[in-house]
N, C-alpha and C positions, 0 to 999 in steps of 0.2 A: 504494500500500500504506500503511495507517495506520502512523504512527510507532511506536505502541505495539507493533505486531507485529514491528518490527525492533529497537527499542531501548527499554530501560528504564533511565533514568539514576538512579543511586543513589549517595549519598555514604557514606563510611565512618561508621558509627554511633558516637555518643558512648559511652564506657564509664565507668561509675562507678568510684570509687577502689577499692571492694571487689570489683569485678567485672572482673578482668583476663582477659577472654576475648573471642573474636571473635563477634559476632552471626552466627547460622547462615547467613544469606544471603551473608555475606562469602566463603563457600567458592566462590562463583561468580566471584570476582574473577580468579583465575588462569586463563589461557587455555592450552590444550594446543596446542603448536606442533609439527607433524609435518613432518619433512624427511627427506631421503634417508639421513642418517646416524643417524636415530632422532628427533632433535628436542630439545625442551625446553619451557620455559614462557614466557608473556608476560602482558601485561594491556593493557586499553584505557584510553586517556586522551582526554578531551575538552577542547579549547581553543576557546572560542567555538563555532562551528558545525563545526569540523574534528574528525574522529575519527582517532586514531592507535593503532597497535600498538607497544608497547614490548617489546623482548626483548634477549637477549644477542647480540652480533654473531656469535659463533662458532656459534650455533644455526642461522643462515642461510647460513653460509659453509663451503665444502669446505676442510678443513684442509690438504689436499695442494696444491691449486691456488690457494687464497686467493680463489677466485671464488664468487659466490653460487650456491647450489643453484638449479636451474632453477625449481623449484616448492616451495611450502610450503602446508600446510593447517592452518587454525585451527579448533579445536573449543571452543566457549564454552558452558558450562552455563547453563541458564535461571536467572533470578533466583528463580523458583519452584522450589525444590529438589525438590519432589515431582513435577515434570514430568520425564519421561525424554527428551523431545526436546531436541536441542541445536542451536545455530546453527553452521553450517559455512561457512567462508569460504576460498576458494582464491586463492592468490597466484601470479601469473606474475612472478617477480622480474626477469626480463629486461625485460619491458615496463615494470614499475615503475621500473626503473633508467633506461630510456630517457626516461621521463616525469619523471625526477628526483624521484620520490616516496619514495625510500629514502635515508636519511642514516645513516651509521655513524661510530663513533669507535673506531678500532682499538686505541688505547692504553687506553681505559677499557672496551673490550669492550661497547659499547652499540649497538643498532640501533633506529631509529624508522622506521615505515612509515606514510605518510599513506593511510588507507583510503578516505576520501571526505568528503563534506560532508553534514551533517544538515539535513533539510528537514522542514516540517510533515507531509509525506506519507511520510517515511522517510529514506532516505539515497541520495544520488547517489554511486555508487562511482567511485573513481579507475580509469582504464584499467589493466587487469591484476588487478583485484579482482573476484571473482565470488562472490556469496552463493547457495549452493545449497539450504540448509536453514535454517529459522528456528524457534525455539521461541516459544510463545505468550507466555511471560513476558518475553521479551527478554533482552538481555545487560546486565551491570553495567559501568558506565564510571566511572572515577575522574576527578573534576574536576581541571583543571590546577593549581588552587591547593592541592590536597592533596599535591603534590610538595614535600618539605621539603628545603631545602638543607643541605649538609654542615655549615655553621657552626651549625645549629640541632639537630644530633644530640647527644644526651646520653649520655655514657659511663655504663654500668651500667643504662641504662633497658631496660625489657622490650621485646622484639621478637617478631614472628611472621613466619615465612617460609612462603609459600604456593607450592605447585608440584606437579609431576608427577615425583617422583624415580624412579618405577618404569618410566619410558619405557625400552624396550629390554630389560626383564626378562622372562624366559620361565620357565614351570614353577613360578610362585609363585601357587598357586590362592587363597591367602588375601588377595592384593592385587587390588583392582579397578583396573586400569590406566586406566580411563576417568574416574576420580574423583581429585581433588587430595588431597594430604595437607598437614597443617600441622605446622610445627616451631616451638617456642618457645625463647627463650633471652634473652640480654642483649647489649647493645653492649659488646664486650670491649675495644675500643680503636679507634684510627684511625691511618691513615698520612697524615701531613700533606703530604708531598711529592707523593703520588699522589692525595690527597683521596679515598681509599677508606676503607671502614669494615670493621672486623673484628668478626664476631659469634660468640658462643659457641653455635653450632649447626652441625652438619655439613651441608655442601652436597654433594649427589650429582649424578650426570650430568644427570638430567632436571629438576633444580631450576634449571638455568641460565636466566636471564632472568625468573625469578619475582619478584613483588613482595615486598619486605621492609618491614614496617610497624612503627613505633615507638609505644609507649604513652607519650605526652608528659607533661610536668609538669602539664598542664591536663587530663589523663585523656582525651585525644583520640588517635585512631589517625591517624598520618600516614605517608605513603609516603616512606621515606628512600633507596630505591634498589632495585637488582635484584641477585640472587645471580649471581655469575659463576664462582667456582671455590672449591675447598677449600684450606686451608693444609696443605701436606704436612709429614710428620714422618718421620724415618728409621725404617724398620721392620725391615730385615734387610740383611745383606751377602751377596750371592750370587756364586759363581764364574761367570765368563763361559764357562769350559770345564769343566762338571761332570765329575768323575771324574779330571781331570788336575791334578796338583799343580804342574807346571812346563811351560813351553813348550819349543820346540826348542832354545833357548839355555840352558836350565837354570834360567831365572829363574822366580820364582813367577808363577802365572797371575793375570791381572787380575781384579778383582772389580767388581761392580755394586752400587751402593747402591739398594735398593728403598725406595720411598717409599709411605707409607700416609696415610690421611685422619686428620688430627689431631683432628677434631671442631670445629675453627674454620673459619669460612667467610669469603670475601671478598665484599663488596658494593660495586658501583659506585654512588657517591652519585647522588642525584637531580639534582645539578648537571649531569651529563652529559646526562640526559634533557631537562632544561629548555633547555640550550644547543642541542641538536639540533632540538627542536621550534621554537625561536625562529628557526631558519634557513629554515623553510618560508615 
């Protein structure tokens, strides 16, 4: 199979100082990751001839058992956004784990899957990786050197978060759940002890694992990490026993502090991605 039919490698495009927006084909960077609990977002990275999927660890893991979901499906838009066909890749996580082609970081909530090796004819897939559909335009892949380390993240710089926040949403006809959405914001701060980044943009369920890019001082877009969770904020105090003002001992009933989405998000820095890929 011709390489062009499988893969179209594209770099994040330069952005002029007065043009703080993403080029249109960058909407094909986020990859929809479908798993048993709903899923999330990821993106592809190329290092030399190796092709990797990057996503959040919790997207691929059963939260009750802490074991990988047995299967996951990737849906990648064509680089040609006018093309309706998508590239579909199926992952057998058990086989990938046996082959040691999945590496995860539980503390930083990052997972990297080695999908295969690029060749002039296309891609030799890793055991456990099956490509069932291909778009003519091919997929967009981020070069490894576009990953930007924590120390090079600028507080207050503009960021874009790409992903599929509507995964798991039903009954919302105005949302096309097969297409990604973009959020913009700024780097609001950092957590030096955890080397995580706080962004002034709300992270929702399906955003997990999606790439976050920074508009740098040189007006280039660089990947600074992946969205992993939202920063919670106290929203309401709820009684654990509604309707009861006291328990059998006469004491006041206990209360539960309900937490809401503050509008700030947590980003695992690209350092975690770089470290995991270096381990292959």
